[in-house]
N, C-alpha and C positions, 0 to 999 in steps of 0.2 A: 510452244510459247505463241502468241502472235504477235508480229512486229508489222507495222505501219511506217513506209516512209511519210515523214512528215514533209516533206517537199512534194509529193505527189502520193495523193491518197487512194487512188485506184491501184497502187501497187501495195500488195500485204503479202506479207512473207509468214509462215511456220517453221518455227525452228526444229529439225529433227536432231535428238538427242544421239542417236545412234551412229549417224554420218556425221554427226556434225556439220551440217548443209542446212541451208535454208531453200525451203520450197515455195514458188510464187504460184498465188491464190488468183483466180479473176478476180474482178471487181463487184460485190455484191451490190453496188449501190449505182445501177445503170444509167442514171439521170446526171452521174458526175462526171464534169469534163476530165479528162487525162490532162494531169499538169496542175490538178486542184489541189493547193497546199491545205494542212491541217488547219491551219488559223481562217484560211477562207472558206473551208467546208463546215466549220461552227459557225462562222458569220453568216453564212446561207442557210443553215438550218433554222438558227434564231428568228431570220427575218421571216420564213416561212410560217414558223409559229407565229409570228405576232402579227402574220397577213390574216390568218384565221379569225374569223368574227365569231365571238364569244356569245354563246346563247342566242343563236340563231330564232329558235322556235322560243316563245314566251311563256309556254307550260314545262320547258326542259327541268327547270327546277323541281316542279312539281313531280314531273316522271322520274325525276332521280331519286325522290323522298320516298314515292311509293313503291319502286325498285327495293329501295333500302329496307322498307319495312316489310316487304315479301321474303327478302334476303334472311331477315332478323326472324320472321315467323318459320321459315322453314328450318333454318339453323335451331330454333327452340324446340320445333317439333321432333328434328331427329336426335337432340340431346333427351328429349322425353323418352325417345322410344330406347335409346341406349341404356338410360337408367332402367326403364321397365323393362329390360332384357336382363340387366346384370341382375334385378331384383329377382324374376323370377328364377335365375343362373341358380343364384344363392340359395332360394326357396327348395328349390329340386334339390340341391346340394344337401341340405339340413332334410331334408325329408328322407333321401336315399340313406345317409349318415344314422338317422334316429331309426329306420327300418334297419339297419345292417347290425346296429348297437343293441335293438331289441331281441334281434336272432342270437345273438353271441352272448350274450350276460350270462354266465353259469349262476345258478342256484346257490345262493350264499346262504347258509343257517340265519336266520334273524335271531339275535339275543331275546332270550326270553326274559320278564320282567324280574323275576329270581335272581337271574344272573346278571350282574354287573360287571361293566367292562374293566373299571378299575374297584378293585375290592379295598385295597389299601387305603383308597380316600375316603370311603364312605363313614368312617368311623372319626375323621376328623371333623374338628368344627372351626368355623371361620376364624373364632377369636382365638385360635392358636397358632395362627397364620401372623408374622410379623415381617417388617421391612427393617434392615441394617444398613446404617449411612456409615460410613467412613470419612473421614474429613483429611484424607490424603494429600500430598504435595500433588499439585496440576491438576487437581479435579477441579470442574468447573460448578461453580456453586447457582 
């Protein structure tokens, strides 16, 4: 866990859970004066940000838009390539499966037209079938 002294932001510590001690770190921001409080540090950062002139280049917006278009195009090309790779992978897997299944299918005897798979149903007429309805309690109508 990182801890920063709010009275002096140049002093930062990391908590060592094993030894239960704080280890002092060197200041990562060399342009900060020792003794600068957290509030002063934030105010100076805001002032620096507000001092920066926005859009110095009149074509900056156009450049940003062109960069965004380029990134979108690269992203779309990347997605298209991924989809194409997935499609080819699926196609190869299907071809491999078909080839594998064609090699392993046993030669099953095909029934001839004289043999019926269900001889007991051959002689029945459609008119012989009926549907029985019962109106028992709890049945939905």
